[in-house]
C-alpha positions in Angstrom: 0.0 0.0 0.0 1.3 3.4 -0.9 0.4 6.1 1.6 0.3 9.6 0.0 0.3 12.6 2.2 -0.2 16.1 0.8 3.1 17.3 2.2 3.2 20.5 0.1 -0.2 21.4 1.6 0.6 20.5 5.2 1.9 22.9 7.9 5.0 22.1 9.8 2.9 21.4 12.8 0.8 18.9 10.8 4.0 17.2 9.5 5.4 16.9 13.0 2.2 15.4 14.3 2.2 12.9 11.4 5.8 11.9 12.2 4.9 11.5 15.9 2.0 9.2 15.0 4.2 7.1 12.7 6.9 6.8 15.4 4.4 5.9 18.1 3.0 3.1 15.8 6.5 1.8 14.9 7.5 1.9 18.6 4.6 -0.3 19.6 5.9 -3.0 17.2 9.7 -2.5 17.8 10.3 -6.1 18.7 9.0 -7.3 15.3 11.9 -5.8 13.3 15.6 -5.4 13.6 17.5 -2.1 13.2 20.0 -2.0 10.3 23.7 -2.4 11.2 24.5 1.2 10.3 22.2 2.3 13.1 24.3 0.7 15.8 27.4 2.4 14.2 25.7 5.8 14.4 24.6 5.3 18.0 28.1 4.1 19.0 29.7 7.2 17.4 27.3 9.5 19.1 27.9 7.9 22.5 31.6 8.4 21.9 31.2 12.0 21.0 29.1 12.7 24.1 31.6 10.8 26.3 34.4 12.9 24.8 32.5 16.2 25.4 32.2 16.9 21.7 28.4 16.7 21.7 25.6 17.0 24.1 22.1 15.5 24.2 18.7 16.9 24.9 15.6 15.1 26.2 13.2 14.1 23.4 10.3 16.2 24.8 12.6 19.2 25.2 13.9 18.7 21.6 10.3 18.6 20.2 9.3 21.7 22.1 12.4 23.5 20.8 11.7 22.5 17.3 8.1 23.6 17.5 9.2 27.0 18.9 11.8 27.5 16.2 9.4 26.6 13.4 6.5 28.8 14.4 
């Protein structure tokens, strides 16, 4: 099934809500699929950058709020 969203007609807020709905659905079934190998590489690299003080992290809810504020 091909899902077609009218992305060019959607607001940023609508797009973010659609992404959140997709993520919530995928998260409910996370144990039914395996992440690709490159994903582990990216996470390991980010962990090393954080441990080395080259990068910081932000809680997901804070990041979403910051994005919404920036995009409005």
